[in-house]
The first five atom37 places (N, CA, C, CB, O) and aatype in JSON, in Angstrom:
{
  "aatype": [20, 20, 20, 20, 20, 20, 20, 20, 20, 20, 20, 20, 20, 20, 20, 20, 20, 20, 20, 20, 20, 20, 20, 20, 20, 20, 20, 20, 20, 20, 20, 20, 20, 20, 20, 20, 20, 20, 20, 20, 20, 20, 20, 20, 20, 20, 20, 20, 20, 20, 20, 20, 20, 20, 20, 20, 20, 20, 20, 20, 20, 20, 20, 20, 20, 20, 20, 20, 20, 20, 20, 20, 20, 20, 20, 20, 20, 20, 20, 20, 20, 20, 20, 20, 20, 20, 20, 20, 20, 20, 20, 20, 20, 20, 20, 20, 20, 20, 20, 20, 20, 20, 20, 20, 20, 20, 20, 20, 20, 20, 20, 20, 20, 20, 20, 20],
  "atom_mask": [
    [1, 1, 1, 1, 1],
    [1, 1, 1, 1, 1],
    [1, 1, 1, 1, 1],
    [1, 1, 1, 1, 1],
    [1, 1, 1, 1, 1],
    [1, 1, 1, 1, 1],
    [1, 1, 1, 1, 1],
    [1, 1, 1, 1, 1],
    [1, 1, 1, 1, 1],
    [1, 1, 1, 1, 1],
    [1, 1, 1, 1, 1],
    [1, 1, 1, 1, 1],
    [1, 1, 1, 1, 1],
    [1, 1, 1, 1, 1],
    [1, 1, 1, 1, 1],
    [1, 1, 1, 1, 1],
    [1, 1, 1, 1, 1],
    [1, 1, 1, 1, 1],
    [1, 1, 1, 1, 1],
    [1, 1, 1, 1, 1],
    [1, 1, 1, 1, 1],
    [1, 1, 1, 1, 1],
    [1, 1, 1, 1, 1],
    [1, 1, 1, 1, 1],
    [1, 1, 1, 1, 1],
    [1, 1, 1, 1, 1],
    [1, 1, 1, 1, 1],
    [1, 1, 1, 1, 1],
    [1, 1, 1, 1, 1],
    [1, 1, 1, 1, 1],
    [1, 1, 1, 1, 1],
    [1, 1, 1, 1, 1],
    [1, 1, 1, 1, 1],
    [1, 1, 1, 1, 1],
    [1, 1, 1, 1, 1],
    [1, 1, 1, 1, 1],
    [1, 1, 1, 1, 1],
    [1, 1, 1, 1, 1],
    [1, 1, 1, 1, 1],
    [1, 1, 1, 1, 1],
    [1, 1, 1, 1, 1],
    [1, 1, 1, 1, 1],
    [1, 1, 1, 1, 1],
    [1, 1, 1, 1, 1],
    [1, 1, 1, 1, 1],
    [1, 1, 1, 1, 1],
    [1, 1, 1, 1, 1],
    [1, 1, 1, 1, 1],
    [1, 1, 1, 1, 1],
    [1, 1, 1, 1, 1],
    [1, 1, 1, 1, 1],
    [1, 1, 1, 1, 1],
    [1, 1, 1, 1, 1],
    [1, 1, 1, 1, 1],
    [1, 1, 1, 1, 1],
    [1, 1, 1, 1, 1],
    [1, 1, 1, 1, 1],
    [1, 1, 1, 1, 1],
    [1, 1, 1, 1, 1],
    [1, 1, 1, 1, 1],
    [1, 1, 1, 1, 1],
    [1, 1, 1, 1, 1],
    [1, 1, 1, 1, 1],
    [1, 1, 1, 1, 1],
    [1, 1, 1, 1, 1],
    [1, 1, 1, 1, 1],
    [1, 1, 1, 1, 1],
    [1, 1, 1, 1, 1],
    [1, 1, 1, 1, 1],
    [1, 1, 1, 1, 1],
    [1, 1, 1, 1, 1],
    [1, 1, 1, 1, 1],
    [1, 1, 1, 1, 1],
    [1, 1, 1, 1, 1],
    [1, 1, 1, 1, 1],
    [1, 1, 1, 1, 1],
    [1, 1, 1, 1, 1],
    [1, 1, 1, 1, 1],
    [1, 1, 1, 1, 1],
    [1, 1, 1, 1, 1],
    [1, 1, 1, 1, 1],
    [1, 1, 1, 1, 1],
    [1, 1, 1, 1, 1],
    [1, 1, 1, 1, 1],
    [1, 1, 1, 1, 1],
    [1, 1, 1, 1, 1],
    [1, 1, 1, 1, 1],
    [1, 1, 1, 1, 1],
    [1, 1, 1, 1, 1],
    [1, 1, 1, 1, 1],
    [1, 1, 1, 1, 1],
    [1, 1, 1, 1, 1],
    [1, 1, 1, 1, 1],
    [1, 1, 1, 1, 1],
    [1, 1, 1, 1, 1],
    [1, 1, 1, 1, 1],
    [1, 1, 1, 1, 1],
    [1, 1, 1, 1, 1],
    [1, 1, 1, 1, 1],
    [1, 1, 1, 1, 1],
    [1, 1, 1, 1, 1],
    [1, 1, 1, 1, 1],
    [1, 1, 1, 1, 1],
    [1, 1, 1, 1, 1],
    [1, 1, 1, 1, 1],
    [1, 1, 1, 1, 1],
    [1, 1, 1, 1, 1],
    [1, 1, 1, 1, 1],
    [1, 1, 1, 1, 1],
    [1, 1, 1, 1, 1],
    [1, 1, 1, 1, 1],
    [1, 1, 1, 1, 1],
    [1, 1, 1, 1, 1],
    [1, 1, 1, 1, 1],
    [1, 1, 1, 1, 1],
    [1, 1, 1, 1, 1]
  ],
  "atom_positions": [
    [[167.66, 66.66, 104.28], [167.53, 67.72, 103.3], [166.8, 67.2, 102.06], [168.92, 68.29, 102.92], [167.21, 66.21, 101.46]],
    [[165.71, 67.89, 101.68], [164.94, 67.56, 100.5], [165.17, 68.65, 99.46], [163.42, 67.41, 100.83], [165.12, 69.84, 99.77]],
    [[165.41, 68.24, 98.23], [165.52, 69.17, 97.13], [164.31, 69.02, 96.22], [166.84, 68.94, 96.34], [163.92, 67.91, 95.88]],
    [[163.72, 70.14, 95.83], [162.57, 70.17, 94.94], [162.95, 70.95, 93.69], [161.33, 70.8, 95.65], [163.35, 72.11, 93.77]],
    [[162.82, 70.32, 92.54], [163.16, 70.94, 91.27], [161.91, 71.06, 90.43], [164.24, 70.14, 90.53], [161.27, 70.06, 90.11]],
    [[161.56, 72.29, 90.07], [160.35, 72.58, 89.32], [160.66, 72.77, 87.84], [159.66, 73.82, 89.88], [161.76, 73.16, 87.47]],
    [[159.66, 72.48, 87.01], [159.76, 72.72, 85.59], [158.36, 72.9, 85.01], [160.5, 71.56, 84.88], [157.37, 72.57, 85.66]],
    [[158.29, 73.43, 83.79], [157.03, 73.52, 83.08], [156.44, 74.9, 82.95], [156.07, 72.67, 83.72], [155.43, 75.06, 82.25]],
    [[157.01, 75.89, 83.59], [156.5, 77.23, 83.47], [156.78, 77.82, 82.1], [157.08, 78.11, 84.54], [157.54, 77.26, 81.31]],
    [[156.17, 78.97, 81.83], [156.39, 79.63, 80.57], [155.34, 80.66, 80.27], [156.44, 78.62, 79.47], [154.56, 81.05, 81.14]],
    [[155.32, 81.1, 79.03], [154.38, 82.1, 78.53], [153.28, 81.41, 77.75], [155.1, 83.15, 77.66], [153.55, 80.59, 76.87]],
    [[152.03, 81.74, 78.07], [150.89, 81.14, 77.4], [149.8, 82.19, 77.23], [150.36, 79.92, 78.2], [149.68, 83.11, 78.04]],
    [[149.0, 82.05, 76.18], [147.89, 82.96, 75.95], [146.7, 82.61, 76.83], [147.48, 82.94, 74.48], [146.57, 81.46, 77.26]],
    [[145.84, 83.57, 77.11], [144.62, 83.25, 77.87], [143.85, 82.12, 77.23], [143.73, 84.49, 78.0], [143.69, 82.06, 76.01]],
    [[143.36, 81.21, 78.07], [142.67, 80.03, 77.6], [143.56, 78.84, 77.35], [141.95, 80.35, 76.36], [143.07, 77.73, 77.12]],
    [[144.86, 79.04, 77.39], [145.8, 77.97, 77.15], [146.05, 77.12, 78.38], [147.08, 78.53, 76.67], [145.42, 77.3, 79.42]],
    [[146.99, 76.19, 78.24], [147.29, 75.23, 79.29], [148.78, 75.11, 79.52], [146.7, 73.87, 78.96], [149.58, 75.31, 78.6]],
    [[149.14, 74.78, 80.74], [150.5, 74.44, 81.12], [150.45, 73.33, 82.14], [151.26, 75.68, 81.67], [149.47, 73.18, 82.87]],
    [[151.52, 72.55, 82.2], [151.65, 71.52, 83.21], [152.95, 71.71, 83.95], [151.57, 70.11, 82.59], [154.03, 71.64, 83.36]],
    [[152.86, 71.96, 85.25], [154.02, 72.11, 86.09], [154.38, 70.77, 86.73], [153.78, 73.18, 87.16], [153.5, 69.99, 87.09]],
    [[155.67, 70.53, 86.87], [156.16, 69.34, 87.54], [157.12, 69.74, 88.65], [156.85, 68.39, 86.54], [157.8, 70.76, 88.55]],
    [[157.16, 68.94, 89.69], [158.07, 69.17, 90.8], [158.55, 67.83, 91.31], [157.39, 69.99, 91.94], [157.76, 67.03, 91.82]],
    [[159.84, 67.58, 91.18], [160.43, 66.31, 91.56], [161.24, 66.48, 92.85], [161.33, 65.77, 90.44], [162.06, 67.38, 92.96]],
    [[160.99, 65.6, 93.8], [161.69, 65.62, 95.08], [162.82, 64.61, 95.08], [160.72, 65.34, 96.22], [162.7, 63.52, 94.53]],
    [[163.92, 64.99, 95.71], [165.05, 64.09, 95.86], [165.74, 64.37, 97.18], [166.04, 64.24, 94.67], [165.42, 65.34, 97.86]],
    [[166.69, 63.52, 97.54], [167.39, 63.66, 98.8], [166.74, 62.84, 99.88], [167.44, 65.12, 99.21], [166.4, 61.67, 99.68]],
    [[166.57, 63.45, 101.04], [165.97, 62.77, 102.18], [164.45, 62.84, 102.07], [166.45, 63.4, 103.51], [163.81, 63.67, 102.71]],
    [[163.89, 61.95, 101.27], [162.48, 62.05, 100.91], [161.58, 61.12, 101.71], [162.31, 61.76, 99.46], [160.42, 60.93, 101.36]],
    [[162.1, 60.56, 102.78], [161.25, 59.73, 103.63], [160.21, 60.59, 104.35], [162.11, 58.95, 104.64], [160.43, 61.78, 104.59]],
    [[159.1, 59.98, 104.68], [158.01, 60.6, 105.43], [157.38, 61.8, 104.72], [158.52, 61.04, 106.78], [156.89, 62.72, 105.38]],
    [[157.39, 61.8, 103.39], [156.68, 62.86, 102.66], [155.19, 62.79, 102.97], [156.92, 62.72, 101.13], [154.59, 61.72, 102.94]],
    [[154.61, 63.94, 103.28], [153.19, 64.01, 103.59], [152.47, 64.83, 102.52], [152.97, 64.62, 105.0], [152.08, 64.3, 101.49]],
    [[152.29, 66.12, 102.77], [151.68, 66.97, 101.77], [152.68, 67.38, 100.71], [151.07, 68.21, 102.41], [153.86, 67.61, 101.0]],
    [[152.21, 67.47, 99.48], [152.91, 68.14, 98.4], [151.91, 69.09, 97.75], [153.49, 67.11, 97.37], [150.72, 68.8, 97.67]],
    [[152.4, 70.22, 97.3], [151.48, 71.18, 96.71], [152.18, 72.37, 96.11], [150.51, 71.64, 97.73], [153.39, 72.38, 95.91]],
    [[151.37, 73.39, 95.82], [151.83, 74.56, 95.1], [151.3, 75.84, 95.72], [151.42, 74.48, 93.64], [150.11, 75.95, 96.02]],
    [[152.17, 76.8, 95.91], [151.83, 78.17, 96.21], [152.15, 79.02, 94.98], [152.58, 78.69, 97.46], [152.88, 78.58, 94.09]],
    [[151.6, 80.22, 94.96], [151.98, 81.16, 93.91], [152.03, 82.56, 94.5], [150.99, 81.1, 92.73], [151.37, 82.87, 95.49]],
    [[152.83, 83.41, 93.87], [152.96, 84.79, 94.3], [153.03, 85.69, 93.07], [154.2, 84.98, 95.19], [153.96, 85.6, 92.27]],
    [[152.04, 86.56, 92.95], [152.01, 87.55, 91.89], [152.66, 88.83, 92.39], [150.56, 87.81, 91.42], [152.71, 89.06, 93.6]],
    [[153.15, 89.68, 91.48], [153.77, 90.93, 91.9], [152.83, 91.78, 92.75], [154.21, 91.73, 90.69], [151.68, 92.01, 92.37]],
    [[153.32, 92.23, 93.9], [152.54, 93.07, 94.78], [151.5, 92.35, 95.61], [151.87, 94.08, 93.99], [150.73, 92.99, 96.32]],
    [[151.46, 91.03, 95.55], [150.47, 90.27, 96.28], [151.14, 89.28, 97.24], [149.55, 89.53, 95.33], [152.32, 88.96, 97.09]],
    [[150.37, 88.82, 98.2], [150.85, 87.82, 99.14], [150.93, 86.46, 98.47], [149.94, 87.76, 100.37], [150.19, 86.17, 97.54]],
    [[151.83, 85.64, 98.97], [151.89, 84.27, 98.5], [150.64, 83.52, 98.96], [153.18, 83.57, 99.02], [150.24, 83.63, 100.12]],
    [[150.02, 82.78, 98.05], [148.78, 82.09, 98.36], [148.87, 80.62, 97.97], [147.61, 82.76, 97.65], [149.52, 80.25, 96.99]],
    [[148.2, 79.8, 98.75], [148.12, 78.38, 98.44], [147.22, 78.17, 97.23], [147.6, 77.57, 99.65], [146.11, 78.7, 97.19]],
    [[147.7, 77.41, 96.27], [146.94, 77.09, 95.07], [146.25, 75.73, 95.2], [147.85, 77.1, 93.84], [145.05, 75.62, 94.98]],
    [[147.03, 74.72, 95.55], [146.51, 73.37, 95.67], [147.47, 72.54, 96.5], [146.29, 72.73, 94.28], [148.66, 72.84, 96.57]],
    [[146.94, 71.5, 97.13], [147.78, 70.58, 97.87], [147.15, 69.21, 97.86], [148.0, 71.08, 99.31], [145.93, 69.07, 97.68]],
    [[147.97, 68.2, 98.05], [147.48, 66.84, 98.08], [148.29, 66.05, 99.1], [147.55, 66.19, 96.68], [149.52, 66.02, 99.01]],
    [[147.64, 65.42, 100.05], [148.36, 64.61, 101.02], [148.69, 63.24, 100.46], [147.56, 64.47, 102.31], [148.08, 62.79, 99.49]],
    [[149.63, 62.58, 101.08], [149.94, 61.21, 100.7], [148.74, 60.32, 100.99], [151.2, 60.71, 101.44], [148.33, 60.18, 102.15]],
    [[148.18, 59.72, 99.96], [147.04, 58.84, 100.13], [145.72, 59.53, 100.34], [147.29, 57.96, 101.23], [144.74, 58.87, 100.68]],
    [[145.66, 60.85, 100.16], [144.45, 61.6, 100.39], [143.95, 62.33, 99.16], [144.66, 62.56, 101.49], [144.46, 62.15, 98.05]],
    [[142.93, 63.15, 99.39], [142.26, 63.86, 98.31], [142.85, 65.26, 98.15], [140.76, 63.95, 98.57], [143.27, 65.87, 99.13]],
    [[142.88, 65.77, 96.91], [143.41, 67.11, 96.68], [142.47, 68.19, 97.15], [143.7, 67.3, 95.21], [141.26, 67.99, 97.26]],
    [[143.04, 69.35, 97.44], [142.31, 70.54, 97.83], [142.77, 71.7, 96.96], [142.51, 70.86, 99.33], [143.94, 71.79, 96.59]],
    [[141.82, 72.6, 96.64], [142.11, 73.7, 95.74], [141.62, 75.02, 96.3], [141.48, 73.45, 94.38], [140.61, 75.08, 96.99]],
    [[142.35, 76.08, 95.98], [141.86, 77.41, 96.25], [140.71, 77.73, 95.31], [142.99, 78.45, 96.1], [140.68, 77.26, 94.18]],
    [[139.76, 78.52, 95.78], [138.57, 78.82, 95.0], [138.86, 79.36, 93.6], [137.73, 79.8, 95.74], [138.18, 78.96, 92.65]],
    [[139.84, 80.26, 93.42], [140.04, 80.82, 92.07], [140.46, 79.81, 91.01], [141.07, 81.89, 92.14], [140.34, 80.09, 89.82]],
    [[140.96, 78.63, 91.41], [141.44, 77.67, 90.43], [140.58, 76.42, 90.35], [142.85, 77.28, 90.76], [140.85, 75.55, 89.53]],
    [[139.56, 76.31, 91.17], [138.7, 75.13, 91.15], [138.04, 74.97, 89.78], [137.64, 75.22, 92.24], [137.53, 75.93, 89.21]],
    [[138.06, 73.75, 89.28], [137.49, 73.46, 87.98], [138.43, 73.69, 86.82], [136.29, 74.27, 87.79], [138.13, 73.29, 85.7]],
    [[139.57, 74.33, 87.07], [140.53, 74.62, 86.01], [141.87, 73.92, 86.22], [140.74, 76.1, 85.9], [142.51, 73.5, 85.26]],
    [[142.29, 73.79, 87.47], [143.58, 73.19, 87.8], [143.36, 71.8, 88.4], [144.38, 74.08, 88.78], [142.35, 71.55, 89.06]],
    [[144.31, 70.92, 88.16], [144.28, 69.59, 88.74], [145.66, 69.26, 89.29], [143.84, 68.54, 87.69], [146.65, 69.32, 88.58]],
    [[145.7, 68.91, 90.57], [146.95, 68.49, 91.19], [146.95, 66.97, 91.29], [147.13, 69.15, 92.59], [145.93, 66.35, 91.58]],
    [[148.12, 66.38, 91.06], [148.27, 64.94, 91.18], [149.69, 64.64, 91.62], [147.93, 64.22, 89.84], [150.57, 65.5, 91.55]],
    [[149.91, 63.42, 92.07], [151.26, 63.03, 92.47], [151.53, 61.59, 92.07], [151.45, 63.2, 93.98], [150.64, 60.75, 92.05]],
    [[152.77, 61.34, 91.75], [153.25, 60.03, 91.4], [154.3, 59.67, 92.44], [153.83, 59.98, 89.94], [155.45, 60.1, 92.35]],
    [[153.91, 58.88, 93.42], [154.82, 58.58, 94.51], [156.01, 57.73, 94.08], [154.07, 57.88, 95.61], [157.08, 57.8, 94.69]],
    [[155.83, 56.93, 93.03], [156.95, 56.14, 92.53], [158.06, 57.03, 91.98], [156.46, 55.18, 91.44], [159.23, 56.66, 92.0]],
    [[157.68, 58.21, 91.48], [158.65, 59.17, 90.95], [158.92, 60.32, 91.91], [158.17, 59.71, 89.64], [159.72, 61.21, 91.6]],
    [[158.26, 60.32, 93.06], [158.39, 61.41, 94.03], [158.14, 62.77, 93.38], [159.78, 61.39, 94.68], [158.89, 63.72, 93.59]],
    [[157.1, 62.83, 92.58], [156.81, 64.0, 91.77], [155.36, 64.43, 91.95], [157.11, 63.72, 90.3], [154.46, 63.59, 92.0]],
    [[155.15, 65.73, 92.03], [153.82, 66.3, 92.05], [153.64, 67.16, 90.81], [153.58, 67.13, 93.35], [154.57, 67.81, 90.35]],
    [[152.42, 67.15, 90.27], [152.11, 67.88, 89.05], [150.98, 68.86, 89.29], [151.74, 66.9, 87.93], [150.15, 68.67, 90.18]],
    [[150.95, 69.9, 88.5], [149.84, 70.83, 88.48], [149.45, 71.08, 87.04], [150.19, 72.16, 89.21], [150.15, 71.79, 86.31]],
    [[148.34, 70.49, 86.62], [147.8, 70.72, 85.29], [146.92, 71.95, 85.34], [147.0, 69.48, 84.78], [145.95, 72.0, 86.09]],
    [[147.25, 72.96, 84.54], [146.56, 74.23, 84.55], [145.9, 74.44, 83.2], [147.53, 75.4, 84.89], [146.58, 74.59, 82.18]],
    [[144.58, 74.44, 83.19], [143.8, 74.65, 81.98], [143.02, 75.95, 82.07], [142.84, 73.47, 81.74], [142.86, 76.52, 83.15]],
    [[142.55, 76.41, 80.92], [141.76, 77.64, 80.85], [142.43, 78.78, 81.61], [140.35, 77.4, 81.41], [141.79, 79.46, 82.42]],
    [[143.69, 78.97, 81.35], [144.47, 79.95, 82.1], [143.98, 81.37, 81.84], [145.94, 79.83, 81.74], [143.58, 81.73, 80.73]],
    [[144.03, 82.16, 82.89], [143.63, 83.56, 82.86], [144.82, 84.44, 83.21], [142.47, 83.81, 83.84], [145.81, 83.97, 83.78]],
    [[144.72, 85.71, 82.86], [145.78, 86.63, 83.2], [146.01, 86.71, 84.71], [145.47, 88.01, 82.65], [147.13, 86.95, 85.15]],
    [[144.96, 86.5, 85.49], [145.07, 86.52, 86.94], [145.92, 85.38, 87.49], [143.71, 86.47, 87.55], [146.32, 85.41, 88.65]],
    [[146.2, 84.37, 86.67], [147.03, 83.26, 87.1], [148.51, 83.56, 86.98], [146.69, 82.03, 86.3], [149.34, 82.77, 87.42]],
    [[148.85, 84.69, 86.38], [150.26, 85.06, 86.23], [150.91, 85.21, 87.6], [150.39, 86.36, 85.43], [150.46, 85.99, 88.43]],
    [[151.98, 84.46, 87.82], [152.66, 84.46, 89.11], [153.89, 83.57, 89.02], [151.72, 83.98, 90.25], [154.09, 82.85, 88.04]],
    [[154.7, 83.63, 90.06], [155.73, 82.63, 90.26], [155.12, 81.52, 91.09], [157.01, 83.24, 90.96], [154.55, 81.77, 92.16]],
    [[155.23, 80.31, 90.62], [154.65, 79.15, 91.28], [155.74, 78.39, 92.01], [153.93, 78.24, 90.28], [156.78, 78.06, 91.44]],
    [[155.49, 78.1, 93.29], [156.46, 77.43, 94.15], [155.9, 76.09, 94.6], [156.81, 78.31, 95.35], [154.81, 76.02, 95.18]],
    [[156.65, 75.05, 94.35], [156.32, 73.74, 94.87], [156.76, 73.63, 96.32], [156.97, 72.63, 94.01], [157.75, 74.25, 96.72]],
    [[156.04, 72.85, 97.11], [156.46, 72.6, 98.48], [156.1, 71.18, 98.87], [155.81, 73.61, 99.46], [155.25, 70.54, 98.25]],
    [[156.76, 70.7, 99.9], [156.38, 69.43, 100.5], [156.61, 69.5, 102.0], [157.18, 68.26, 99.87], [157.45, 70.26, 102.48]],
    [[155.85, 68.69, 102.71], [156.02, 68.58, 104.15], [156.49, 67.18, 104.49], [154.7, 68.91, 104.89], [156.15, 66.21, 103.81]],
    [[157.27, 67.09, 105.55], [157.72, 65.82, 106.1], [157.41, 65.81, 107.58], [159.23, 65.6, 105.84], [157.63, 66.8, 108.28]],
    [[156.89, 64.7, 108.04], [156.55, 64.58, 109.46], [157.79, 64.76, 110.31], [155.89, 63.22, 109.75], [158.77, 64.02, 110.18]],
    [[157.74, 65.76, 111.18], [158.84, 66.02, 112.08], [159.95, 66.89, 111.51], [159.42, 64.76, 112.51], [160.97, 67.1, 112.18]],
    [[159.77, 67.41, 110.3], [160.79, 68.23, 109.66], [160.17, 69.5, 109.1], [161.5, 67.44, 108.55], [158.95, 69.61, 108.97]],
    [[161.02, 70.45, 108.76], [160.55, 71.72, 108.22], [160.09, 71.56, 106.77], [161.65, 72.77, 108.32], [160.45, 70.6, 106.09]],
    [[159.3, 72.53, 106.32], [158.8, 72.54, 104.96], [159.94, 72.78, 103.98], [157.7, 73.6, 104.79], [160.82, 73.6, 104.24]],
    [[159.93, 72.07, 102.87], [160.88, 72.28, 101.79], [160.2, 72.99, 100.63], [161.47, 70.93, 101.32], [159.02, 72.77, 100.36]],
    [[160.95, 73.85, 99.95], [160.43, 74.68, 98.86], [161.23, 74.49, 97.59], [160.43, 76.14, 99.25], [162.45, 74.3, 97.62]],
    [[160.53, 74.53, 96.46], [161.19, 74.57, 95.17], [161.7, 75.97, 94.86], [160.26, 74.1, 94.08], [161.46, 76.91, 95.62]],
    [[162.39, 76.08, 93.74], [163.03, 77.35, 93.39], [162.08, 78.36, 92.78], [164.16, 77.09, 92.45], [162.41, 79.54, 92.66]],
    [[160.9, 77.92, 92.38], [159.93, 78.77, 91.73], [160.04, 78.7, 90.22], [160.09, 80.19, 92.19], [161.14, 78.6, 89.67]],
    [[158.89, 78.75, 89.55], [158.86, 78.78, 88.1], [157.82, 79.81, 87.66], [158.54, 77.38, 87.51], [156.71, 79.86, 88.19]],
    [[158.2, 80.64, 86.69], [157.35, 81.74, 86.25], [156.28, 81.24, 85.29], [158.19, 82.83, 85.58], [156.58, 80.54, 84.32]],
    [[155.04, 81.61, 85.57], [153.92, 81.38, 84.66], [153.36, 82.75, 84.27], [152.81, 80.48, 85.33], [152.94, 83.52, 85.13]],
    [[153.37, 83.03, 82.98], [152.86, 84.3, 82.48], [151.75, 84.02, 81.48], [153.99, 85.13, 81.83], [151.95, 83.32, 80.49]],
    [[150.57, 84.58, 81.75], [149.41, 84.43, 80.88], [149.11, 85.79, 80.29], [148.16, 83.85, 81.67], [148.69, 86.71, 81.0]],
    [[149.32, 85.93, 79.0], [149.18, 87.23, 78.36], [148.89, 87.07, 76.89], [150.44, 88.07, 78.57], [149.38, 86.14, 76.24]],
    [[148.09, 87.98, 76.36], [147.81, 88.02, 74.94], [148.74, 88.97, 74.21], [146.38, 88.42, 74.71], [148.63, 89.12, 73.0]]
  ]
}
């Protein structure tokens, strides 16, 4: 069992920045991908960014050039730095991780609201 605890969400004006964190604990062996999905009201959940262990990050087109995903394996933590935020980025952001041979684990979600 892996537990993912998210933090860093909040209310920000357009053009502002937020940094999301997601710390994994519990049975954290064989961690592979870590990343972020988001879900806005009335929309499907979509992949925002992901990064494999020892690999390069990948981003959804709407956030390329604005968001940066990184991970600190010593802390079992993944981050999402969000710059130049737009109202379209408003959503609940969910951290996830994959483990080889096990089911996907999900964080509890953190609300990001971009509004003037």
